[in-house]
N, CA and C of each residue as an Amber inpcrd file, in Angstrom:
protein
   285
   0.8530000  -1.1730000   0.0000000   0.0000000   0.0000000   0.0000000
   0.9040000   1.2440000   0.0000000   0.5800000   2.2610000  -0.7950000
   1.4010000   3.4750000  -0.8320000   1.4970000   4.1690000   0.5270000
   2.6560000   4.7720000   0.7500000   2.9290000   5.4810000   2.0020000
   3.0050000   6.9750000   1.7270000   2.5060000   7.7550000   2.6770000
   2.5120000   9.2050000   2.5710000   2.9840000   9.8030000   3.8940000
   3.6330000  10.9470000   3.7960000   4.0440000  11.7140000   4.9720000
   3.0880000  12.9010000   5.0510000   2.4290000  13.0590000   6.1830000
   1.5310000  14.1920000   6.3760000   2.1220000  15.0710000   7.4700000
   2.4660000  16.2880000   7.0960000   2.9570000  17.2930000   8.0430000
   1.7580000  18.1410000   8.4290000   1.5130000  18.3010000   9.7170000
   0.3290000  19.0500000  10.1210000   0.6610000  20.1300000  11.1390000
  -0.1030000  21.1980000  11.0370000   0.0190000  22.3430000  11.9420000
  -1.3570000  22.6270000  12.5200000  -1.4320000  22.7300000  13.8220000
  -2.7000000  23.0270000  14.4820000  -3.0650000  24.5000000  14.3310000
  -4.3460000  24.7530000  14.1620000  -4.8330000  26.1340000  14.2620000
  -5.0210000  26.4240000  15.7520000  -5.3660000  27.6450000  16.0840000
  -5.6370000  27.9720000  17.4910000  -6.7610000  27.1040000  18.0500000
  -7.8060000  26.8900000  17.2400000  -8.9120000  26.0360000  17.6770000
  -8.4550000  24.5990000  17.8930000  -7.6070000  24.1210000  17.0090000
  -7.1000000  22.7600000  17.1460000  -6.2520000  22.5820000  18.3930000
  -5.4160000  23.5670000  18.6870000  -4.5860000  23.4930000  19.9000000
  -5.4620000  23.5090000  21.1480000  -6.4820000  24.3350000  21.1310000
  -7.3970000  24.4040000  22.2780000  -8.1050000  23.0680000  22.4860000
  -8.5220000  22.4540000  21.3890000  -9.1770000  21.1460000  21.4750000
  -8.2560000  20.1140000  22.1010000  -6.9740000  20.0860000  21.6820000
  -6.0410000  19.0920000  22.2250000  -5.7170000  19.3290000  23.6920000
  -5.6440000  20.5850000  24.0960000  -5.3920000  20.8690000  25.5130000
  -6.5500000  20.3440000  26.3560000  -7.7600000  20.5300000  25.8590000
  -8.9450000  20.0830000  26.5920000  -9.1470000  18.5700000  26.4980000
  -8.7650000  17.9770000  25.3500000  -9.0020000  16.5590000  25.1150000
  -7.8420000  15.9460000  24.3210000  -6.7320000  15.6240000  24.9840000
  -5.5690000  15.0690000  24.2800000  -5.8700000  13.7770000  23.5260000
  -6.8440000  13.0150000  23.9810000  -7.1980000  11.7580000  23.3090000
  -7.8200000  11.9970000  21.9370000  -8.1270000  13.2520000  21.6210000
  -8.7060000  13.5700000  20.3190000  -7.7980000  13.1130000  19.1770000
  -6.4970000  13.1190000  19.4190000  -5.5400000  12.6510000  18.4050000
  -5.8690000  11.2210000  17.9940000  -6.0620000  10.3480000  18.9670000
  -6.3670000   8.9460000  18.6800000  -7.7390000   8.8020000  18.0390000
  -8.6930000   9.6410000  18.4600000 -10.0330000   9.5970000  17.8640000
  -9.9630000   9.9330000  16.3780000  -9.1940000  10.9580000  16.0330000
  -9.0580000  11.3500000  14.6280000  -8.3740000  10.2400000  13.8360000
  -7.3570000   9.6110000  14.4120000  -6.6820000   8.5000000  13.7250000
  -7.6720000   7.3880000  13.3940000  -8.5580000   7.0690000  14.3430000
  -9.5690000   6.0300000  14.1010000 -10.5450000   6.4740000  12.9990000
 -10.9280000   7.7380000  13.0160000 -11.8200000   8.2740000  11.9850000
 -11.1790000   8.1810000  10.6020000  -9.9000000   8.5160000  10.5170000
  -9.2070000   8.4530000   9.2310000  -9.2690000   7.0540000   8.6380000
  -9.0500000   6.0570000   9.4840000  -9.0620000   4.6850000   8.9790000
 -10.4890000   4.2290000   8.6620000 -11.4020000   4.4900000   9.5750000
 -12.7840000   4.0310000   9.4050000 -13.4900000   4.7210000   8.2310000
 -13.3610000   6.0410000   8.1580000 -14.1400000   6.8180000   7.1900000
 -13.4500000   7.0340000   5.8400000 -12.1000000   6.9580000   5.8240000
 -11.3760000   7.2990000   4.6040000 -10.4000000   6.2330000   4.1330000
 -10.2120000   5.1730000   4.9160000  -9.2680000   4.1300000   4.5270000
  -7.8150000   4.5560000   4.6180000  -7.5360000   5.5620000   5.4520000
  -6.1670000   6.0570000   5.6420000  -5.6900000   5.5860000   7.0120000
  -4.6810000   4.7180000   7.0130000  -4.1690000   4.1450000   8.2670000
  -2.9470000   4.9190000   8.7390000  -2.9830000   5.3790000   9.9810000
  -1.8310000   6.0530000  10.5810000  -0.8760000   4.9710000  11.0720000
   0.2990000   4.9170000  10.4590000   1.2960000   3.9010000  10.7850000
   2.2010000   4.3730000  11.9220000   2.5560000   5.6580000  11.8920000
   3.3890000   6.2580000  12.9410000   3.0200000   7.7340000  13.0320000
   3.1930000   8.2840000  14.2340000   2.8250000   9.6770000  14.4490000
   3.7510000  10.2660000  15.5050000   4.2530000  11.4720000  15.2040000
   5.1810000  12.1320000  16.1100000   4.7680000  13.5840000  16.3100000
   4.8010000  14.0350000  17.5480000   4.6930000  15.4610000  17.8310000
   6.0990000  16.0130000  17.6660000   6.2330000  17.1410000  16.9620000
   7.5540000  17.6920000  16.6730000   7.6090000  19.1770000  17.0160000
   8.8220000  19.6630000  17.1420000   9.0520000  21.0860000  17.3650000
   9.4790000  21.7060000  16.0460000   9.1440000  22.9470000  15.8230000
   9.5110000  23.6110000  14.5780000   8.2740000  24.1080000  13.8580000
   8.3380000  24.2030000  12.5420000   7.2200000  24.7860000  11.7880000
   5.9730000  23.9020000  11.7370000   6.1160000  22.6130000  12.0440000
   4.9720000  21.7020000  12.0710000   4.7760000  21.1920000  13.4790000
   3.5560000  20.7930000  13.7860000   3.2430000  20.2550000  15.1100000
   3.2970000  18.7270000  15.1470000   2.9960000  18.0970000  13.9960000
   2.9860000  16.6360000  13.9200000   3.5460000  16.1730000  12.5890000
   4.2180000  15.0210000  12.6250000   4.6260000  14.2950000  11.4240000
   3.9100000  12.9540000  11.5070000   3.1510000  12.6470000  10.4720000
   2.3570000  11.4250000  10.4400000   2.7740000  10.5820000   9.2410000
   2.9800000   9.3020000   9.4660000   3.2510000   8.3650000   8.3830000
   1.9490000   7.5920000   8.1950000   1.3860000   7.6830000   6.9890000
   0.1050000   7.0320000   6.7400000   0.1860000   6.1510000   5.4990000
  -0.6980000   5.1820000   5.4390000  -0.8450000   4.3300000   4.2630000
  -2.2690000   4.4580000   3.7640000  -2.4030000   4.4370000   2.4440000
  -3.7290000   4.5150000   1.8390000  -3.6910000   3.8460000   0.4750000
  -4.8620000   3.5860000  -0.0610000  -4.9730000   2.9430000  -1.3700000
  -4.2900000   3.7690000  -2.4550000  -4.4580000   5.0920000  -2.3690000
  -3.8600000   5.9670000  -3.3800000  -3.8560000   7.4100000  -2.8840000
  -3.2630000   8.2860000  -3.6810000  -3.1510000   9.7000000  -3.3060000
  -4.5190000  10.3610000  -3.1890000  -5.4720000   9.9440000  -3.9880000
  -6.8080000  10.5360000  -3.9150000  -7.4760000  10.2820000  -2.5690000
  -7.2620000   9.0930000  -2.0130000  -7.8320000   8.7780000  -0.6950000
  -7.2490000   9.6970000   0.3730000  -5.9400000   9.9160000   0.3090000
  -5.2930000  10.8020000   1.2910000  -5.7460000  12.2400000   1.0770000
  -5.8270000  12.6790000  -0.1730000  -6.2690000  14.0470000  -0.4650000
  -7.6740000  14.2790000   0.0760000  -8.5540000  13.3360000  -0.1540000
  -9.9330000  13.4510000   0.3490000  -9.9530000  13.5640000   1.8650000
  -9.1980000  12.6930000   2.5350000  -9.1610000  12.7080000   3.9980000
  -8.6040000  14.0200000   4.5300000  -7.5310000  14.5170000   3.9210000
  -6.9120000  15.7530000   4.4080000  -7.8200000  16.9700000   4.1600000
  -8.5510000  16.9630000   3.0500000  -9.5020000  18.0560000   2.8060000
 -10.6110000  18.0640000   3.8530000 -11.0900000  16.8740000   4.2090000
 -12.1170000  16.7990000   5.2470000 -11.5770000  17.2780000   6.5990000
 -10.3430000  16.9100000   6.9160000  -9.7530000  17.3760000   8.1800000
  -9.5740000  18.8970000   8.1660000  -9.0490000  19.4190000   7.0880000
  -8.8170000  20.8600000   6.9920000 -10.1220000  21.6410000   7.0640000
 -11.1910000  21.0840000   6.5240000 -12.4870000  21.7660000   6.5350000
 -13.0200000  21.9690000   7.9520000 -12.5290000  21.1980000   8.8910000
 -12.9580000  21.3430000  10.2860000 -12.3860000  22.6060000  10.9340000
 -11.3040000  23.1150000  10.3480000 -10.7080000  24.3370000  10.8650000
  -9.7440000  24.1580000  12.0210000  -9.3740000  22.9250000  12.3260000
  -8.4900000  22.6900000  13.4680000  -7.0560000  22.3630000  13.0780000
  -6.8280000  22.0900000  11.7930000  -5.4990000  21.6770000  11.3580000
  -5.2870000  22.0580000   9.8960000  -4.0360000  22.2970000   9.5530000
  -3.6150000  22.5020000   8.1580000  -2.5700000  21.4400000   7.8680000
  -2.6300000  20.8720000   6.6570000  -1.7200000  19.7720000   6.3490000
  -0.9550000  20.0050000   5.0570000   0.2060000  19.3670000   4.9920000
   1.0050000  19.2540000   3.7820000   1.2950000  17.7700000   3.6210000
   0.9860000  17.2220000   2.4490000   1.1340000  15.7840000   2.2380000
   2.1870000  15.5050000   1.1760000   3.0450000  14.5430000   1.4680000
   4.1190000  14.1310000   0.5670000   3.9860000  12.6420000   0.3050000
   4.1030000  12.2340000  -0.9500000   4.1070000  10.8050000  -1.2390000
   5.5220000  10.2790000  -0.9860000   5.6220000   9.1720000  -0.2650000
   6.9150000   8.5790000   0.0720000   7.2100000   7.4260000  -0.8790000
   8.3930000   7.4440000  -1.4600000   8.8140000   6.3900000  -2.3820000
   9.8870000   5.5570000  -1.6870000   9.6520000   4.2580000  -1.5180000
  10.6810000   3.4250000  -0.8990000  11.9930000   3.5160000  -1.6980000
  13.1010000   3.6180000  -1.0100000  14.4030000   3.7590000  -1.6600000
  14.6840000   2.5700000  -2.5770000  14.2910000   1.3840000  -2.1650000
  14.5150000   0.1990000  -3.0090000  13.7910000   0.3470000  -4.3440000
  12.5950000   0.9040000  -4.3390000  11.8540000   1.1310000  -5.5820000
  12.5580000   2.1570000  -6.4560000  13.0650000   3.2060000  -5.8370000
  13.7860000   4.2370000  -6.5850000  15.0260000   3.6590000  -7.2350000
  15.7870000   2.8750000  -6.4730000  17.0010000   2.2680000  -7.0240000
  16.6700000   1.3670000  -8.1960000  15.6000000   0.5710000  -8.0550000
  15.2100000  -0.3350000  -9.1280000  14.8450000   0.4420000 -10.3910000
  14.1790000   1.5780000 -10.2580000  13.7960000   2.3780000 -11.4250000
  14.9920000   3.0870000 -12.0650000  16.0150000   3.3470000 -11.2630000
  17.2070000   4.0170000 -11.7800000  18.1190000   3.0740000 -12.5610000
  17.9610000   1.7890000 -12.3480000  18.8230000   0.8090000 -13.0380000
  18.3980000   0.6200000 -14.4690000
């Protein structure tokens, strides 16, 4: 299944929600898988320009795009999504 890196930044509303309900992170992860077929494989809170780095798997880029648009529409988070290419696949294509 294709892998994607999702960089996310909380809005003020999103930060307020997490302070009040930290478990919301896990709830959203379950929603992503149940409603959009996007599985969160790994997730990290980070310092710097982004608040979270998420490694996700999905059927295709359209599934991830749909899920991220729905999340962004809530007004609590902004995302940047990158498709991840396994290095072994890249090497094979370069040969």
